[in-house]
Phi, psi and omega in degrees: 000133182271131180268106187267143170240130182251132166279325160206177192310329183249002182241128184248142172271125181249026185293152173227152182265146175233105182248002181268323182290130185277324187226119170288132183059025184052030180226314195253124181308135168246059181307328181248014177081196177200153176249153171251114187258132172229169180213152179231136177247121177264100184219198180298325170247141183256131182235132170263130176251107184065159179240210185226172175305147185302329180291351181245018191289327182294308179299332179286320174297324182289320176294331173290313171305321181291339180267313190256359174068226184266011176289156181269156167278125181277314184227145172241111178265130178249108173276342185203132187267003175302139188305339182285354177240340179259349193301339180255013183297310176303320172299317177295322179287325178290327179287311186236087184297343183260359181304138170270124179274127180252131182193180168261182187302316183293329180307309188289340173295309178295318183306307182293321179295329181271313201240351183093178184286138175226151177260191182060041179281143173234107188267134184241156174239172185300128176083003177290160180229138177244118185277129177247356188134257167281340180242141180238133175255131176242137188253136175236119175287134176224061186305141180065029170245052016226019172235163186297337181265358182310133174216172177240156182232124186245120175260128191284340186271310176274000180059039179260132177254110172275104198258005179071223182283340180299139180068017181254173180201173172284175183100120172289163181268098187272075180095300174286138185246330184258159183299341181267001184249351191235172174276109181289332182296313177304304186291326179298321180298317186279330175296316178290328178294317177298312187294312188293335181259336186246310183259341194301332178287345180260036181305322176303315177298322181297315184294329175287328176290314183297321179297313180307313184296314181298306182304323181292337175074027179272147188268109185264106186261332180225136168249121182243092176278172179275350169226144165093193183284154171274135182263103180248327185272323184222058180306327182294335177306305181290331178293320183296317183303311179301325173296317181295310182293319181290341176261012181052038172279151192226173176253170180283123176162170185224133178255117175247126178236129188222157173236121186217122182276328180230015175098349179294317173295322174298324178300320178291319186299311182295322178297309174312306183300317179296319176289329169299318180294318179293335167282357178099007176281126186251323178273102176231128175241127180238130186232132167274111193297341180283337184251342180246128182299147189295334181296328176287319181296314176303317182308309183291326176293331173295325190279315191251151186285323186267136181225134176224124189244133176228147180207139169285162171286135176220118183042061178057021183218197186274151180299130187305321179293332173284329171308317174302320182292310186286333179293311180298317178301317178295319178295333181284348179056045177285140174232173167072046185236153164269135186226136177237152184225144181205166178170188179222159171208160181238261185277349176215163169260199177130334180284300182297319181294327172291323174295324173299317178298318173305319182301317182289336176279316186290325173068033167281162181291119178279137188251124175058185176278146170296134183258119172227111177278143178276110187062305176219153179282140179250184181304321183293316176290330173292323177293323173296319173305312174303322179297315178302307182301323184293316183285323181295310183302317181300317174297316183289320174292329177296329185277358178302139179282000000 
């Protein structure tokens, strides 16, 4: 029996869950899995919006047949060509050979590159409308959110925005599909982790996309992304998150990330955290860069205003796990943070000096003097760590409304 979920009477959710894949894009941990969401509109003309990863195509094709029976699919709308959403295109074409593939000019360039030449193209441009009968689909091009061909599809009757990867996140849908059926605290964390690591560097393009939707004056009652929950009760919540994150707005809090071989740099991290707490800062996150995947670290750095980075010296350079952290921060193009630096060195330096070079490039507001203890922190270094904590807390508290 096919378990169907409806957004409204004629619009069906075709999502599938992936709890087997360990790393999304072979990079990002999927401890809680991920969903690949597709949608079907059953009207005079039948349209499928996006597909799923190739490993899930059999379940996907079965779901389509369970809804429409022997009827043909008339249109396959491709909002995004990344293979976790386009992986079943060939399976849909094989099952429904006369289906028209709907996309923009860039879509079809990617389509040929990934899957070879296909016919029955239906090319659309910004603002074009496709009539299905009772439902009309209007298309909005949103390039670089987060690929060149990305677009969104708005259904005018149900006022549903099929948004592609925008507004999506990690996490399989464990029974609940809609925002009013799930624990939003969990999904918000996973949506921010997805945004900050995959979409985040394209914040300017996200702002352009949000402006385009606003200027179009469309009434968005449902946001239906290709990952994560469908937002039917409070779609403005996820839209506001994207607006906030793409403008690099922050919450009060400090993320302390360190690399330590023998625990001495860790002592300094714990000391700074305690002094921040004594000053009234409650949102403090400490990460050992060797044990926590960088995607979780970046997610919290995206969330909080204060960042304190620490490293021991390793072979005259930065501790390797911290190299990955600062590289990811640079690649994310994050702005408007407070930054403190600390660390240790014994027979050579390299850790703190590399972090200082990073500070010059990133151009965040530097807090206090950089602290480098010889082998292990002594009273002088702890005093300097306290200065970082005091100044950081003072700046954060000053920003309170």
